[in-house]
N, C-alpha and C positions, 0 to 999 in steps of 0.2 A: 587836327583836333588835339587838345590837351589830354594826355592819357590818364592824368590823375595820379600817376605814380612818379616817384623820384627817378632821375635819370639813372642813378647807380642801381636803383631797384630793377629797373628795365634792362640794365647790362646783365644782371644776375640771372635774368629769364634765359640767357643764352648759355647758362652753366648748368650741365645736366647732374643735379645733385644727387640722383639715385647711383650714377656712375661713381660719384666721388664717395658715396656711402660705401660702395663695394670695396674701394681702395682702403678705406679706414677699417672695414671689417677684415680685410686680408691681413692687416698688421696689428689688430686689436688696439687701434689708436685711441679709441674712447674708453679704454679701461679705467675705471674709478674717476671718471669725470662727472661734473654736474652740468652747470649752465655753459661753461666755455668748453665746448667741445671741439673736435676738429674742423667741422664746417664753419663754426663762428670764427675760428682762427683763420681759416683759408678767407673768409669774407673780409675780415679786418686787414689782412695782409694784402688783399687784393684791392681794397681801398687805398691802402698806403702806396701801392704801385701806380695805381690809375691816377691818383691825385699827386704823385712825385713827393711823397713825404720822405724827409732825410733820415728820420730814425723812428724807432718805436715810441719815444716820448711824444714825437710830433703827432704820430698816428692817434694815441691815447688823448692827447689834449685837443685835437679836432674833434673826436668822437664825443668827449666829454662836453663840449661846447654845444654840440647838437644832440644831447642825450634824449630830447622829447622826439626826435625824428628817427632814432635808431630803429624802432620797430618796423616803421614804414620803409627804412633803407634795406631791410632784409636781415637785420642784426638782432641777436638776443642779448641786448644791452652792451655796455663797453667794459673793458677791464683796464687796470692800471698797467704801466710799462713794465713791472716786474712779472705780473702774471703772464704777459704776452712774451716776454723774454724767456721765462721758464717752460713755456709751451714750445717755443722754437729749440730750446736746448734738449728737451726731454722727448717730444714726440718724433716718431720714426719718420726721417725725411723721405723714405721711399714711398710713403702716402702720396706726397705731392709729385714725386717723380713718376710714379704710375699714373696719376691723373694727367700729368703732362703728357705722357705717352698716349693716353687716351685721346687727348685733345689734337695730338698730332695726326692721330688715325682718322679722327673726325674732320680735320680742316684740310689736310693735304689733297684729299680726293676732290674738294670744291674748287681747286685750282689747276687741276691737270690740263685744262685747255689754255691756260694762260700762256701767252707767247714769250719766247726769249728773244730779245733784240739780235737781228740779223741772223737767226738760226731758224732753219726750216725742218730740222730733223723731229721725228716723232718720239725719239728716245727719251728716257728719263735722264735728266742732267743734274748732277750734284756738284757742289763746291764744298771741299773739306779744308778746314783751318782751325786756328785757335786764337782765342784772345786772352790777354792776361791782365789780372787785377793786382797791383802792387799793395802789399800789406806790410804791417810791422810784425817782424819776427818775435818780438817780444809779447805780443797779443795772440798771434796765430802761430804758435809753435809746432803745430802739426802740419803748416803748409810752408815748407822751405822752398826757396826760390834761389835765383842767381845772386852772387856778389853779396853773401851774407844778409840777404833781404828775403822777406816772406812774399809768397805769391800764390795765387789761385789761377788756374787755366780752366778755360770753358771751351772745350773741343765741340766743334759743330759741324754736322753735315747738313748743308742747306740745299733744299730743292729749289732749283733756279725758276721753277714754274710758280710764281707767287711768292718766292723768297720765304718759303716756310721751312723751319728746321725740321728734320726727319730723325735725327740722332743728336743726342747732347750727352757729353760725359765731363764731369767735374772732377779736376785732379789737383795735386800741388803743382808748384812752378818747376819742379825738376822732372816732371814726367814728359818723356820725349814725344814729340808730335807723332813720329812714325810708329809709336806704340799702339795708337788708336787703330791702325790697320789690323792688329791682332784681334781686336774686338769687333771690329765692323763686319757685318754680314753682307757681301757684295750682292746686289741685284742683277739677274742675267739681263743683258741687253742695255744697261745703264751706263752712263758716261761719267767718270769721276775726274773732277779737275782739282789739282793740287800743286803746291809750290815744291821746290827741291828738297824741302825738309822731310818730305814723305818718301824719298828715294830708299826704299827697303825692298831689294829684288825679291826676297822670298815672300814677302807680303804681296808685291804686285803680281808675282806669279800667281798667287791664290786668286786674285782678281780676275786674271785671264783665264784660269782654269774654269772659273765660275760663269764664263760667258760674258763678262762685262769688259768695258774699256776704261783705260786711264790715259790721262793727258798731264803731263808735267814738266816743269822746267829740267833741263838735263844739267848735271854738274859738270863744271868745266874740266875736272880731272878724269872723266869717265874714259875707260879704256876699251876701244872697240874696233871692229873691222867691217868695213863697207862690203856688203855682198851684192848690192844692187842700188839703182838710182833711177828716179823718175825724172826725165828731161822736159816733160810736158808741163811746164810750169811758166807763168807769165811773171817776169822780173818786175813789171810796173807795179804790181800789187805789193811789192816788198818781198817776195819769196825769193830765197837764194838758192836753196836746194831741198830735195826730198829724197832720202836715203833710206835703205833697208840695212840694218846692222845686226852683228853678233857680238856679245860681250866677249872681251878677252880675258879678264881676270880669272885665276882660278876659281876663287870662290864665287864671283859674280856669274860666270857662265854655268856653274853648277846649280845656282839658285835660280838662275833664269835661262834655261838652255835654248829657248825659241828666239826667232827673229824679232827684232823691235824697229820702229820707225823713227828716224830723226829729221825733223823738219827745221830749217834755218830760215829766219825771218828778220828783216831789217826794219826797224820803226823809224821812219824818216822824221817824225815830229821829236822824238826823244833822240834821235841819232844813237841808237843802240841795237846791236844784233843780239837776238834771242835764239836759243835752240829748245825746240819742244820734243820730248821724249814720249812715245805712245805705242800701244800694241794695236791701235785701230788701223786696219788696212783698207777700210771701206770708204771712208769719207775723204774728201779732198784735202790737199795740204793747206788751201786757204781757209777751209772750214775749221781745220785744227786750230789756227790762229785766232780765228773768230769765236771759237768756243772758249779758248783760254782767256780771252778777252773779257768773257762774261763771269770769269773767276772773281773779278772785283766786286761782284755783288755781295759776296759775303763779307768783304771789308766795309761795304756800305751798311750791311745788317749789323755788325758789331758797333760800328759808329752810331747807328741809330739806336740801339738799345742802351748804350752809355749815355747818350744825350737826353733821351726821352722817358727812360725808365730808372728806377733807383737801383743801380747795381754796382757803382763805383763805391758807394758809401754803404757798407754791409751792416746788417741789423743784428749781427751776434758774432761772437768769436770762436765758437766751437765749430768743428766741422759739420756736424748735424744741422747748426743754425744756418751755415753759409750754404749748404746744399738746399735747404728749405728756401731761402732767400733768391737764389738764383733760379730755381725751379718756379718760384712764384712770378718772377720776371717774365720767364718764357711762357707760363700759363697766360699771364696777361696779354702778352703778344698774340698768343693763338686766338684768345677770346674776342680781341679787337679785329683780327683777320676774319673770325667767323661772323661778327657783326657786319663787317664791311661787305662780305658776300652776301649774307642773307637779305640785307637792305639794298643790295645792288647799287651801293654807293660809288659814285665817281671820284670821291676823295681819297687821298692816299691814307695808309695806315698812320702815318705822322699827324696829318690833319685831323683825322678821326680821334686819336688819342688826346690831341690838344683841345679839342672841343669837349670830349667828354669829362677831362681834368678839371675844367673850369665850370661845368654844368652838372656836375655830380648831385649837387643839392637843389637843382632845379625840378620843376615839375612839367618841363617841356616835354613833347613827344619825341623820343630819340630818332624816330623817322623823319620828322620834320627838321630835326638839327642836322642830319647827316645826308639827306638826299637833296639835289638841287631842284628836283621836280617840286617838292613841297616848299623849299625857299622861294623858288620863283613864283609859285602860287601865291604864297603870303604876300609877297612884294606887289603882285598884280593886284590883289585885293585890297592893299592899303593904298595903292595908287589910284584905283577906281573910286574909293572912298573919298579921297581928296579931290578927284575931278568932279564928282558929283556936288 
């Protein structure tokens, strides 16, 4: 049945305005504001992300064209591009970051039972990586990158059960990836998958002492001594060796004094030999390779948000505006993931956001749009009508 509400207004029903208000109050975000408060700013930016608007001007133009519908869309009027830009420049980005953290805490538990391909472990499994957005250094002087260019890095820890981000850090392009390990708080029993850019033995040892595990690609110049070897491996699977090692370098063995595990694997398809470094002594060598293969889910996640959300074209030049922009993209992804789980939709997050983006101004029931059960029911009703 038609709910009588616009689809966009129905998506806002999944956003906890009370919790957002707590974030606003924490940073006094509505100080000296009238109609265009932080909530209205959030709703208009959310509309821009959900409908893939390329600029603040696009958002303002679309909302002005539908000004008679704004109240029913959940908005308290529209503002011009300049007012929206000033809000992004001046209002504390931590309001949106804190609300993003709240959404992470709300959505992640919904996907705890989500399976990981070819993995039967019950541990929490995370992939850690970053993606870079190239910028003009003339416009973004606060964000230096490599080769005299500007850049922003989005460091993300992705929970592979449901591909839900559990940690996000936004920095300039010169911030080294391994520095994120100094900010990250390891979860006991969890497994962290990362590439060789995160080889920082001091930080990896902190993960080990916290009772967590890491799996990384080993650097080719790593100096070590083999102290043991597991010969119970099946070469048909591509495994070459499973060794226990101790680091040799003066600094390395002081920073990581305990044994590590080095697994050698030959990928037949790509004809390349890979070396995996881990502190996990419990899972099999083959499971180590399968776990690391799932690290590519974070690459898929980065590709997805860049293609389906507005994140490569930033809506402001200041550090504050960029932080708000990126966190709004993360919030949009999490809200859509929440809708998917709440409606028990078999559609992917990609398919859902495509449907919502073109249906935002419709008055269809969001449940009918996103669930096959209602789609099939409507199809059968129409078929019976023609049959009669």
